[in-house]
N, CA, C and O of each residue as an XYZ file, in Angstrom:
264
protein
N      12.853     10.483     -5.532
C      11.463     10.088     -5.357
C      11.373      9.079     -4.210
O      12.165      8.140     -4.125
N      10.406      9.290     -3.346
C      10.222      8.423     -2.192
C       9.628      7.081     -2.620
O       8.650      7.030     -3.366
N      10.233      6.005     -2.139
C       9.755      4.656     -2.459
C       8.460      4.383     -1.686
O       8.392      4.648     -0.485
N       7.421      3.852     -2.370
C       6.157      3.577     -1.667
C       6.317      2.462     -0.638
O       7.109      1.536     -0.812
N       5.545      2.579      0.431
C       5.535      1.540      1.474
C       4.625      0.412      1.015
O       3.559      0.650      0.448
N       5.048     -0.797      1.261
C       4.260     -1.984      0.919
C       3.716     -2.590      2.205
O       4.460     -2.804      3.162
N       2.421     -2.865      2.224
C       1.771     -3.493      3.367
C       1.355     -4.899      2.973
O       0.826     -5.115      1.882
N       1.591     -5.844      3.851
C       1.225     -7.237      3.590
C      -0.199     -7.517      4.059
O      -0.568     -7.232      5.198
N      -0.978     -8.077      3.158
C      -2.351     -8.489      3.449
C      -2.408     -9.992      3.201
O      -1.989    -10.462      2.143
N      -2.916    -10.738      4.155
C      -3.066    -12.178      3.990
C      -4.515    -12.486      3.606
O      -5.456    -12.027      4.253
N      -4.669    -13.261      2.556
C      -6.001    -13.690      2.129
C      -5.995    -15.209      2.006
O      -5.046    -15.799      1.490
N      -7.055    -15.822      2.479
C      -7.154    -17.282      2.388
C      -8.617    -17.694      2.259
O      -9.525    -16.971      2.670
N      -8.817    -18.864      1.681
C     -10.153    -19.418      1.507
C     -10.530    -20.192      2.760
O      -9.820    -21.114      3.160
N     -11.645    -19.822      3.381
C     -12.180    -20.548      4.532
C     -13.213    -21.528      3.983
O     -14.352    -21.149      3.707
N     -12.816    -22.773      3.829
C     -13.698    -23.759      3.200
C     -14.934    -24.070      4.037
O     -15.972    -24.454      3.499
N     -14.822    -23.907      5.332
C     -15.979    -24.160      6.199
C     -17.040    -23.079      6.015
O     -18.225    -23.381      5.871
N     -16.607    -21.814      6.019
C     -17.541    -20.692      5.848
C     -17.806    -20.375      4.377
O     -18.730    -19.629      4.052
N     -16.980    -20.953      3.482
C     -17.086    -20.716      2.043
C     -16.950    -19.238      1.690
O     -17.748    -18.691      0.928
N     -15.927    -18.601      2.259
C     -15.619    -17.197      1.973
C     -14.113    -17.000      1.934
O     -13.353    -17.773      2.518
N     -13.693    -15.941      1.228
C     -12.313    -15.483      1.276
C     -12.176    -14.545      2.461
O     -13.035    -13.691      2.680
N     -11.105    -14.695      3.226
C     -10.866    -13.889      4.422
C      -9.565    -13.127      4.226
O      -8.584    -13.686      3.737
N      -9.552    -11.845      4.609
C      -8.337    -11.033      4.527
C      -8.063    -10.395      5.882
O      -8.965     -9.865      6.530
N      -6.800    -10.456      6.296
C      -6.352     -9.823      7.541
C      -4.962     -9.257      7.300
O      -4.315     -9.564      6.299
N      -4.512     -8.422      8.238
C      -3.162     -7.885      8.150
C      -2.689     -7.469      9.528
O      -3.425     -6.829     10.279
N      -1.460     -7.833      9.858
C      -0.847     -7.357     11.100
C      -0.352     -5.926     10.935
O      -0.146     -5.222     11.924
N      -0.159     -5.493      9.690
C       0.384     -4.166      9.416
C      -0.688     -3.087      9.277
O      -0.391     -1.899      9.404
N      -1.926     -3.491      9.018
C      -3.038     -2.545      8.901
C      -3.991     -2.858     10.047
O      -4.850     -3.733      9.942
N      -3.821     -2.129     11.133
C      -4.598     -2.392     12.338
C      -6.097     -2.330     12.073
O      -6.602     -1.371     11.489
N      -6.798     -3.374     12.515
C      -8.251     -3.421     12.372
C      -8.736     -4.087     11.110
O      -9.943     -4.241     10.923
N      -7.825     -4.490     10.230
C      -8.262     -5.101      8.970
C      -8.620     -6.566      9.183
O      -7.778     -7.387      9.543
N      -9.870     -6.862      8.955
C     -10.400     -8.223      8.971
C     -11.723     -8.173      8.227
O     -12.677     -7.535      8.671
N     -11.767     -8.852      7.089
C     -12.993     -8.845      6.295
C     -13.096    -10.142      5.517
O     -12.143    -10.918      5.443
N     -14.257    -10.365      4.941
C     -14.482    -11.572      4.162
C     -15.420    -11.261      3.006
O     -16.172    -10.287      3.038
N     -15.360    -12.119      1.973
C     -16.236    -11.974      0.809
C     -16.339    -13.320      0.107
O     -15.503    -14.204      0.295
N     -17.371    -13.454     -0.699
C     -17.617    -14.731     -1.373
C     -16.703    -14.986     -2.568
O     -16.518    -16.139     -2.957
N     -16.130    -13.941     -3.158
C     -15.198    -14.103     -4.276
C     -13.975    -13.224     -4.041
O     -14.014    -12.277     -3.255
N     -12.896    -13.554     -4.733
C     -11.692    -12.717     -4.634
C     -11.949    -11.320     -5.181
O     -11.418    -10.342     -4.655
N     -12.754    -11.217     -6.226
C     -13.081     -9.918     -6.800
C     -13.807     -9.047     -5.776
O     -13.486     -7.869     -5.615
N     -14.788     -9.631     -5.085
C     -15.521     -8.879     -4.059
C     -14.615     -8.528     -2.877
O     -14.742     -7.453     -2.291
N     -13.713     -9.429     -2.534
C     -12.772     -9.144     -1.455
C     -11.879     -7.967     -1.833
O     -11.639     -7.080     -1.014
N     -11.392     -7.956     -3.057
C     -10.549     -6.867     -3.535
C     -11.292     -5.533     -3.477
O     -10.722     -4.528     -3.053
N     -12.542     -5.515     -3.892
C     -13.355     -4.297     -3.837
C     -13.493     -3.801     -2.392
O     -13.352     -2.607     -2.128
N     -13.766     -4.714     -1.468
C     -13.903     -4.335     -0.055
C     -12.599     -3.762      0.478
O     -12.603     -2.769      1.205
N     -11.471     -4.393      0.113
C     -10.178     -3.924      0.600
C      -9.842     -2.530      0.070
O      -9.245     -1.725      0.786
N     -10.215     -2.240     -1.166
C      -9.964     -0.916     -1.749
C     -10.705      0.188     -0.992
O     -10.255      1.334     -0.972
N     -11.820     -0.144     -0.380
C     -12.562      0.823      0.432
C     -12.060      0.846      1.875
O     -11.874      1.913      2.460
N     -11.845     -0.332      2.436
C     -11.507     -0.434      3.863
C     -10.117      0.089      4.206
O      -9.947      0.779      5.211
N      -9.129     -0.229      3.386
C      -7.754      0.120      3.739
C      -7.562      1.631      3.881
O      -6.996      2.063      4.884
N      -8.006      2.455      2.925
C      -7.861      3.900      3.141
C      -8.609      4.385      4.390
O      -8.115      5.251      5.112
N      -9.794      3.830      4.642
C     -10.555      4.214      5.834
C      -9.783      3.855      7.105
O      -9.748      4.639      8.054
N      -9.171      2.680      7.123
C      -8.390      2.264      8.289
C      -7.128      3.105      8.442
O      -6.729      3.423      9.562
N      -6.496      3.468      7.325
C      -5.322      4.349      7.394
C      -5.690      5.670      8.067
O      -4.930      6.189      8.884
N      -6.847      6.206      7.724
C      -7.308      7.468      8.332
C      -7.602      7.250      9.811
O      -7.129      8.014     10.652
N      -8.374      6.220     10.140
C      -8.722      5.945     11.533
C      -7.502      5.676     12.407
O      -7.488      6.028     13.586
N      -6.480      5.053     11.829
C      -5.259      4.733     12.566
C      -4.243      5.879     12.561
O      -3.144      5.737     13.097
N      -4.607      7.009     11.959
C      -3.714      8.164     11.932
C      -2.511      7.991     11.020
O      -1.495      8.664     11.197
N      -2.616      7.097     10.047
C      -1.507      6.849      9.132
C      -1.495      7.842      7.973
O      -0.441      8.114      7.398
N      -2.671      8.386      7.628
C      -2.792      9.443      6.629
C      -3.841     10.436      7.108
O      -4.664     10.127      7.969
N      -3.797     11.626      6.538
C      -4.803     12.648      6.863
C      -6.103     12.348      6.112
O      -6.096     11.698      5.067
N      -7.200     12.826      6.659
C      -8.517     12.594      6.065
C      -8.601     13.140      4.637
O      -9.292     12.570      3.792
N      -7.903     14.233      4.373
C      -7.960     14.852      3.041
C      -6.824     14.401      2.115
O      -6.547     15.069      1.119
N      -6.174     13.298      2.422
C      -5.072     12.757      1.626
C      -5.541     12.515      0.192
O      -6.608     11.940     -0.027
N      -4.740     12.957     -0.786
C      -5.129     12.844     -2.191
C      -4.246     11.885     -2.998
O      -4.493     11.700     -4.190
N      -3.250     11.285     -2.400
C      -2.340     10.406     -3.132
C      -2.916      9.023     -3.381
O      -4.052      8.723     -3.015
N      -2.111      8.203     -4.005
C      -2.507      6.817     -4.275
C      -2.326      5.949     -3.048
O      -1.399      6.136     -2.261
N      -3.216      5.011     -2.903
C      -3.116      4.029     -1.826
C      -3.230      2.654     -2.449
O      -3.174      1.649     -1.741
């Protein structure tokens, strides 16, 4: 069985803007923010697969887990 690839996502609290910010050097184009960690997690669950497709990392019709 093939071992899944792990991607590092950095999340931090921006106290000046009062939002959680997420970025990644491994997922090109990932930069987003949200008012709570829960909302940030929801955004990342949508954005990461979309970015994988846009970056040619997976096919548009990919059916596996991400």
